[in-house]
Backbone as a ProteinNet text record, in pm:
[ID]
protein_1_A
[PRIMARY]
MSQTLQLFSADAFAAPETQEQRLSLANDADPRDADLSGITVIELNFPKFSDGRAFSQAFLLRRRLGFTGQIRASGDVLIDQLVQMQRSGFTQAVLRADQNLAHGQALLAHYPTFYQGDAVHTAPHFATA
[TERTIARY]
84.7	0	88.9	53.4	129.3	107.1	202.8	182.7	69.8	3.6	-110.4	-64.3	-128.1	-101.9	-155.9	-73	-117.6	-190.6	-307.5	-388.5	-396.1	-390.2	-399.7	-491.5	-554.6	-636.2	-551.4	-561.2	-478.7	-502.1	-624	-651.7	-600.5	-554.9	-504.3	-361.7	-296.4	-164.6	-51.3	43.9	170.1	280.7	374.6	483.4	565.8	585.2	661.3	812.6	860.9	1004.7	1053.8	1183.4	1243	1251.7	1268.1	1281.9	1404.5	1510.9	1633.3	1611.8	1516.1	1488.8	1392.9	1325.6	1221.5	1268.5	1237.4	1261.4	1127.3	1090.4	967.4	1004.1	943.3	970.7	848.7	871.6	764.2	733.6	613.5	576.2	644.9	718.6	793.8	943.7	983.7	1125.2	1159.7	1282.2	1329.4	1393.1	1336.7	1392.2	1537	1577.4	1714.6	1816.7	1772.6	1862.8	1872	1791.3	1785	1891.7	1946	2038.5	1954.8	1954.7	1871.5	1946.7	2067.8	2147.9	2076.4	2054.4	1991.8	1842.4	1782.6	1639.4	1563.1	1463.5	1380.3	1237.7	1199	1064.3	1074.6	1010.3	1001.1	853.8	825.9	689.4	670.7	573.8	543.7	409.6	405.2	289.2	198.2	69	-35.3	-100.5	-58.1	-114.5	-262.9	-306.3	-448.7	-470.8	-591	-627.9	-589.1	-605.4	-583.2	-436.3	-345.3	-202.7	-136.1	-101	-49.5	101	175.9	321.5	386.8	327.7	384.6	381.2	288.6	287.9	416.6	457	581.8	702.5	700.9	811.4	822.7	711.2	713.7	767.7	721.6	768.4	918.5	966.9	1110.7	1190	1139.3	1209.3	1218.9	1113.2	1113.4	1192.5	1160.2	1215.3	1355.1	1378.3	1509.1	1609.6	1562.5	1655.3	1662.6	1574.6	1578.8	1550.3	1477.2	1445.9	1354	1390.1	1313.2	1240.2	1255.3	1187.9	1042	982	842.3	829.2	726.4	690.1	548.6	536.1	410.2	347.7	220.1	143.3	79.5	88.5	25.4	-36.2	-118.5	-182.1	-327	-367.7	-506.3	-525.2	-516.5	-521	-662.4	-722.1	-857.5	-852.7	-956.8	-956.7	-956	-1002.1	-1001.7	-861.1	-759.3	-621.3	-548.5	-605.7	-531.1	-477.7	-558.9	-513	-392.6	-399.9	-287.5	-165.4	-187.4	-74.4	-1.7	-77.2	-15.9	62.2	6.6	73.3	193.8	197.8	310	425	406.8	515.6	494.8	383.1	354.6	329.2	367.5	340.8	248.8	234.4	149.5	75.1	-46.8	-124.5	-193.1	-171.6	-239.4	-357.9	-475.3	-596.3	-641.2	-694.1	-754.8	-856.8	-872.2	-953.6	-1098.6	-1152.5	-1292.2	-1308.7	-1201.3	-1206.6	-1225.6	-1298.1	-1332	-1229.2	-1156.5	-1054	-1112.5	-1227	-1288.6	-1322.6	-1369.4	-1399.1	-1270.3	-1164.6	-1035.9	-983.6	-993.9	-949.8	-1034.6	-1164	-1252.4	-1217.4	-1185.3	-1146.5	-1019.9	-921.3	-797.2	-822	-908.4	-940	-1016.5	-1088.9	-1168.7	-1080.2	-958.3	-863.8	-737.2	-741.9	-627.2	-508.7	-532	-422.3	-453.2	-348.8	-362.5	-288	-333.1	-271.2	-131.2	-115	14	101.2	231.4	322.3	303.2	371.9	363.5	502.1	510.6	639.6	723	658.3	730.7	745.3	635.9	636.5	623.2	736.4	737.9	689.9	696.9	654.5	502.2	450.8	305.6	253.1	127	64.5	78.5	70.9	76.5	216.9	318.6	457.8	506.6	444.9	486.4	612.8	701.1	829.7	825.1
-118.3	0	124.3	221.8	346.1	429.8	516.5	606.6	702.9	749.1	837.9	979.5	1036.8	1173.9	1268	1359.2	1458.5	1569.5	1608.1	1710.3	1835.6	1950.3	2079.8	2168.7	2264.3	2362.2	2486.6	2539.7	2655	2775	2792.8	2910.6	2898.3	2779	2760.6	2705.6	2696.1	2632.8	2732.9	2694.2	2767.7	2663.5	2678.4	2581.3	2573.8	2455	2441.7	2448.7	2420.5	2419.8	2561.7	2578.7	2708.3	2722.1	2843	2869	2797.3	2784.5	2717.2	2567.5	2508.8	2365.3	2333.3	2434	2414.2	2462.8	2384.2	2422.1	2423	2537	2547.5	2540.9	2447.3	2431.6	2470.4	2551.1	2580.6	2452	2440.9	2314.3	2289	2386.7	2365.2	2347.6	2340.6	2321.7	2172.4	2142.2	2004	1976.1	1884.6	1854.8	1805.2	1748.6	1697.8	1809.9	1933.2	2048.4	2115.3	2071.5	2136.7	2083.2	2171.5	2132.1	2095.5	1968.9	1920.5	1913	1965.2	1962.5	2039.3	1973.6	2037.8	2059.6	2015	2033.6	1916.9	1948.9	1845.3	1846.2	1956.2	1969	2029.5	1964.2	2020.1	2049.3	2174	2216.1	2224.1	2147.4	2144.9	2213.9	2300.5	2385.5	2333.4	2335.7	2310.9	2445.5	2515.8	2648.1	2641.4	2528.8	2504.5	2353.4	2317.4	2177.3	2087.8	2136.3	2054.8	2041.2	2105	2098.5	1996.6	1881.3	1772.2	1752.8	1851.6	1833.4	1805.7	1853.1	1828.1	1680	1603.4	1458.3	1396.4	1438	1387.3	1430.7	1553.8	1601.8	1517.5	1489.8	1409.8	1270.1	1209.8	1075.8	1075.7	1175.8	1189.6	1202.7	1287.3	1308.2	1179	1102.1	977.6	866.8	836.3	718.1	738.6	847.9	867.3	935.6	1031.4	1108.9	1057.4	967.9	908	1004.4	1111.1	1207.4	1142.3	1151.9	1086	1184	1312.8	1412.4	1428.9	1535.3	1565.9	1626.8	1584.5	1648.8	1701.5	1832.9	1901.8	1957.4	1931.1	1989.1	2118.3	2221.8	2349.4	2407.4	2508.2	2573.7	2531.4	2500.4	2463.9	2313.8	2273	2131.5	2095.8	1999.2	1952.4	1810.1	1769.1	1634	1527.5	1560.2	1465.2	1414.8	1491.8	1459	1377.5	1361.4	1309.6	1167.9	1077.8	939.3	933.3	1001.9	1002.1	1071.4	1175.5	1241.4	1143.9	1071.8	975.6	870	820.4	716.9	771.2	902.1	964	1003.9	995.2	1025.6	1146.5	1216.9	1329.6	1277.5	1355.8	1321	1422.3	1539.5	1645.4	1714.6	1758.7	1835.7	1950.5	2070.2	2188.7	2213.2	2174.6	2184.1	2327.9	2355.8	2485.4	2512	2636	2673	2624.2	2607.2	2563.7	2411.4	2338.3	2192.1	2143.7	2034.5	1981.2	1876.1	1902.9	1809	1672.2	1668.7	1541.3	1457.7	1521.4	1448.7	1393.2	1470.9	1424.3	1305	1309.1	1196.9	1072.9	1090.8	977.6	916.1	998.7	949.2	864.5	912.2	835.6	703.9	704	581.7	481.6	531.3	445.1	356.1	400.8	326	296.3	201.4	178.3	107.5	34.4	-37.9	-56	-84.8	-101.9	-227.2	-287.6	-408.4	-379.7	-266.3	-230.8	-155.8	-150.9	-69.3	78.4	164.4	307.8	370.2	500.6	569.9	534.1	503.3	474	324	250.7	104.5	42.6	10	-29.6	-170.8	-259.1	-397.1	-404.1	-488.5	-504.4	-567.9	-547.6	-594.4	-745.5	-821.7	-967.2	-1020.4	-936.8	-979.9	-947.3	-1006.8	-983.1	-1062	-1001.1	-1067.6	-1143
0	0	0	-78.8	-86.2	38.6	65.6	179.3	147.5	250.9	232.4	200.3	103.3	62.6	169.9	217.3	315	241	294.1	229.3	315.1	248.9	314.2	231.1	294.7	224.2	197.6	79.1	41.1	132.3	179	261.4	404	443.8	580.4	583	466.2	460.5	478.9	563.5	579	576	486.4	472.4	600.7	656.3	780.4	761.1	641.8	616.3	585	593.4	559.4	407.4	361	217.9	160.8	241.2	195.8	175.9	244.8	234.8	120.8	67.4	-33.5	-170.1	-269.9	-408.8	-479.7	-535.9	-614	-761.2	-831.6	-974.6	-1056.3	-1157.3	-1253.3	-1328.1	-1380.4	-1443.8	-1578.1	-1628.1	-1751.8	-1726.1	-1599	-1563.8	-1564.6	-1601.5	-1601.2	-1465	-1385.7	-1253.1	-1257.2	-1371.2	-1382.9	-1382.6	-1408.5	-1408.6	-1271.4	-1176.2	-1044.8	-950.2	-867.4	-761.1	-639.3	-602.1	-492.2	-359.8	-354.6	-231.6	-121.5	-7.9	107.1	93.9	-14.9	-37.5	24.5	106.5	168.5	114.5	50.5	-6.3	-145.9	-241	-375.6	-401.7	-435.3	-462.6	-612.5	-662.5	-805.3	-828	-926.3	-947.5	-1058.3	-1029.6	-1129	-1159	-1266.1	-1294.4	-1329	-1385.4	-1408.8	-1403.8	-1370.3	-1350.6	-1468	-1588.5	-1708.1	-1748	-1675.9	-1708	-1616	-1669.1	-1587.3	-1591.7	-1636.7	-1645.9	-1510.8	-1402.5	-1269.2	-1233.4	-1289.7	-1267.3	-1320.5	-1439.5	-1499	-1417.6	-1368.2	-1285	-1158.1	-1092.7	-969.7	-997.1	-1105.1	-1140.8	-1166.1	-1239.5	-1265.3	-1134.8	-1045.3	-917.7	-837.7	-832.6	-754.7	-822.4	-946.8	-1011.6	-1068.5	-1135.3	-1200.1	-1110	-1030.3	-948.3	-804.5	-766.1	-632.9	-518.6	-544.7	-439.5	-337.4	-209.3	-103.4	-11.8	-35.5	48.2	9.9	58.9	30.4	-109.3	-181.1	-307	-287.9	-298.6	-268.6	-396.1	-414.4	-525.2	-478	-560	-526.9	-652.9	-634.6	-748.2	-761.7	-883.4	-912.4	-888.1	-761.6	-722.7	-678.4	-749.3	-720	-665.5	-594.7	-537.7	-646.7	-766.2	-877.9	-910.9	-877.1	-912.8	-805.6	-687.8	-572.9	-589.1	-641.1	-655.2	-749.1	-861.1	-955.3	-894.7	-815	-747.9	-657.4	-577	-485.1	-561.9	-670.5	-749.6	-826.9	-850.4	-922.3	-831.7	-699.8	-608.2	-518.8	-534.4	-444.9	-303.5	-204.1	-64.9	2	-58.2	-3.5	-117.3	-86.7	-183.8	-111.6	-162.9	-110	-203.3	-155.2	-236.4	-254.2	-369.8	-394.9	-283.9	-243.8	-127.2	-134.5	-253.1	-263.1	-261	-242.7	-238.6	-94.8	-78.4	52.7	94.5	204.7	252.9	285.1	350.2	387.7	264.6	158.7	35	-26.7	-20.8	-72.5	5.1	136.2	219.2	193.7	176.1	146.4	11.1	-85.3	-217.4	-207.7	-134.3	-118.2	-44.7	54.1	129.5	43	-55.3	-143	-231.3	-258.4	-341.8	-261	-168.6	-80.2	-147.1	-254.9	-319.6	-468.1	-544.6	-688.9	-731.5	-836.5	-888.3	-942.7	-1013.2	-1070.6	-969.5	-999	-920.3	-953.7	-878.7	-906.1	-893.8	-883	-879.9	-757.7	-647.2	-523.5	-501.8	-515.6	-499.8	-638.8	-697.6	-838.5	-863.3	-764.2	-782.5	-791.3	-878.2	-884	-754.9	-726.1	-602.4	-584.1	-693.2	-682.8	-654.5	-669.6	-651.5	-510.5	-409.8	-272.7	-242.2	-169.8	-141.4	-10.7
[MASK]
+++++++++++++++++++++++++++++++++++++++++++++++++++++++++++++++++++++++++++++++++++++++++++++++++++++++++++++++++++++++++++++++++

Protein backbone atom coordinates (compact mmCIF):
# COMPACT_ATOMS: atom_id res chain seq x y z
CA MET A 1 0.00 0.00 0.00
CA SER A 2 1.29 3.46 -0.86
CA GLN A 3 1.83 6.07 1.79
CA THR A 4 -1.10 8.38 2.32
CA LEU A 5 -1.02 11.74 0.63
CA GLN A 6 -1.18 14.59 3.15
CA LEU A 7 -3.89 17.10 2.29
CA PHE A 8 -4.00 20.80 3.14
CA SER A 9 -6.36 23.62 2.24
CA ALA A 10 -4.79 26.55 0.41
CA ASP A 11 -6.52 29.11 2.61
CA ALA A 12 -5.04 27.61 5.80
CA PHE A 13 -1.65 26.33 4.61
CA ALA A 14 1.70 27.68 5.79
CA ALA A 15 4.83 25.81 4.72
CA PRO A 16 6.61 24.42 7.80
CA GLU A 17 10.05 24.20 6.16
CA THR A 18 12.43 27.08 5.59
CA GLN A 19 12.82 28.69 2.18
CA GLU A 20 16.33 27.17 1.96
CA GLN A 21 14.89 23.65 2.35
CA ARG A 22 12.21 24.14 -0.33
CA LEU A 23 12.61 24.22 -4.09
CA SER A 24 9.67 25.47 -6.14
CA LEU A 25 9.71 24.32 -9.75
CA ALA A 26 7.64 25.81 -12.53
CA ASN A 27 5.76 23.14 -14.44
CA ASP A 28 7.94 23.65 -17.52
CA ALA A 29 11.25 23.22 -15.64
CA ASP A 30 13.29 20.04 -16.01
CA PRO A 31 13.92 18.55 -12.53
CA ARG A 32 17.15 16.98 -13.83
CA ASP A 33 18.63 20.48 -14.09
CA ALA A 34 17.85 21.37 -10.45
CA ASP A 35 20.38 21.32 -7.61
CA LEU A 36 18.71 19.20 -4.92
CA SER A 37 21.48 19.62 -2.32
CA GLY A 38 19.92 20.38 1.07
CA ILE A 39 16.39 20.34 -0.37
CA THR A 40 13.80 18.45 1.68
CA VAL A 41 10.64 19.69 -0.06
CA ILE A 42 10.01 20.20 -3.76
CA GLU A 43 6.89 22.16 -4.63
CA LEU A 44 5.44 21.45 -8.05
CA ASN A 45 2.89 23.86 -9.48
CA PHE A 46 -0.35 23.11 -11.29
CA PRO A 47 -1.14 26.48 -12.94
CA LYS A 48 -4.49 25.04 -14.09
CA PHE A 49 -6.28 21.77 -13.51
CA SER A 50 -5.83 20.55 -17.08
CA ASP A 51 -2.03 20.98 -17.08
CA GLY A 52 -0.49 17.72 -15.87
CA ARG A 53 3.21 18.33 -16.46
CA ALA A 54 3.85 18.28 -12.69
CA PHE A 55 2.88 14.58 -12.67
CA SER A 56 5.82 13.87 -14.99
CA GLN A 57 8.11 16.02 -12.85
CA ALA A 58 7.14 14.10 -9.70
CA PHE A 59 7.68 10.76 -11.41
CA LEU A 60 11.11 11.90 -12.65
CA LEU A 61 12.09 13.08 -9.18
CA ARG A 62 11.13 9.78 -7.55
CA ARG A 63 12.15 7.18 -10.12
CA ARG A 64 15.09 8.67 -12.00
CA LEU A 65 16.55 11.09 -9.48
CA GLY A 66 15.79 9.08 -6.33
CA PHE A 67 14.46 12.07 -4.39
CA THR A 68 13.13 10.86 -1.03
CA GLY A 69 11.88 14.12 0.48
CA GLN A 70 8.42 15.66 0.30
CA ILE A 71 6.90 16.49 -3.07
CA ARG A 72 4.10 19.02 -2.69
CA ALA A 73 1.43 19.89 -5.25
CA SER A 74 0.25 23.49 -5.27
CA GLY A 75 -1.82 25.74 -7.48
CA ASP A 76 -5.06 24.64 -9.12
CA VAL A 77 -5.21 21.31 -7.23
CA LEU A 78 -8.57 19.52 -7.20
CA ILE A 79 -9.57 16.34 -5.38
CA ASP A 80 -10.02 14.65 -8.78
CA GLN A 81 -6.21 14.59 -9.13
CA LEU A 82 -5.31 13.10 -5.73
CA VAL A 83 -5.13 9.39 -6.55
CA GLN A 84 -2.87 10.02 -9.55
CA MET A 85 -0.74 12.41 -7.48
CA GLN A 86 -0.16 9.76 -4.85
CA ARG A 87 0.73 7.17 -7.50
CA SER A 88 3.10 9.64 -9.22
CA GLY A 89 5.16 10.26 -6.08
CA PHE A 90 3.55 13.30 -4.45
CA THR A 91 3.41 13.21 -0.65
CA GLN A 92 1.49 16.45 -0.04
CA ALA A 93 -1.24 18.36 -1.84
CA VAL A 94 -2.39 21.89 -1.10
CA LEU A 95 -5.96 21.84 -2.36
CA ARG A 96 -7.55 24.85 -3.95
CA ALA A 97 -9.54 26.73 -1.27
CA ASP A 98 -12.92 25.64 -2.63
CA GLN A 99 -12.07 21.92 -2.39
CA ASN A 100 -13.32 19.81 0.53
CA LEU A 101 -10.54 18.09 2.53
CA ALA A 102 -12.89 15.41 3.88
CA HIS A 103 -13.99 14.49 0.35
CA GLY A 104 -10.36 14.24 -0.72
CA GLN A 105 -9.50 11.97 2.19
CA ALA A 106 -12.52 9.78 1.46
CA LEU A 107 -11.47 9.49 -2.17
CA LEU A 108 -7.97 8.36 -1.18
CA ALA A 109 -9.40 5.82 1.29
CA HIS A 110 -11.69 4.45 -1.43
CA TYR A 111 -8.64 3.26 -3.42
CA PRO A 112 -6.27 1.78 -0.80
CA THR A 113 -4.22 -0.38 -3.20
CA PHE A 114 -3.62 -1.02 -6.89
CA TYR A 115 -2.71 -4.08 -8.88
CA GLN A 116 0.14 -2.31 -10.71
CA GLY A 117 3.22 -0.69 -9.20
CA ASP A 118 3.64 3.08 -9.06
CA ALA A 119 6.40 5.70 -8.80
CA VAL A 120 7.31 4.74 -5.24
CA HIS A 121 6.37 1.04 -5.00
CA THR A 122 7.38 -0.30 -8.39
CA ALA A 123 6.55 -3.97 -7.83
CA PRO A 124 3.06 -5.04 -8.84
CA HIS A 125 0.65 -5.94 -6.02
CA PHE A 126 0.77 -9.67 -6.83
CA ALA A 127 4.58 -9.80 -6.52
CA THR A 128 4.86 -9.83 -2.73
CA ALA A 129 8.30 -10.68 -1.41
